[in-house]
C-alpha positions in Angstrom: 31.3 124.0 56.9 27.8 122.6 57.6 29.0 119.3 56.1 31.7 119.0 58.8 29.2 119.7 61.6 26.8 117.1 60.2 29.6 114.6 59.9 30.6 115.2 63.6 27.0 114.8 64.7 26.6 111.4 63.0 29.9 110.3 64.3 28.9 111.3 67.8 25.8 109.2 67.6 27.8 106.2 66.6 30.7 106.5 69.0 29.8 108.5 72.1 33.0 107.6 73.9 35.3 109.1 71.2 33.1 112.1 70.6 35.2 114.4 72.9 38.4 113.6 71.1 36.8 114.0 67.7 35.1 117.3 68.7 38.5 118.7 69.8 40.1 117.6 66.5 37.3 119.1 64.5 37.6 122.4 66.4 41.3 122.5 65.8 40.7 121.9 62.1 38.2 124.8 61.9 40.5 127.1 63.7 43.4 126.4 61.4 41.1 126.7 58.3 41.7 130.5 58.4 45.4 130.3 57.7 45.8 127.0 55.9 43.3 124.5 54.4 42.5 121.8 56.9 43.2 118.2 56.0 39.9 116.5 55.2 40.4 112.9 56.3 37.5 110.6 57.3 37.8 107.8 59.9 
């Protein structure tokens, strides 16, 4: 879990414009984690 947050932070620092979209995607992944395992895909 902490790894995902750390990855999001580093990504945000690199691409501030795409951060909002990435954050939403990450949030959806975390929400779905409860029922099904989220797909871990970088990039």
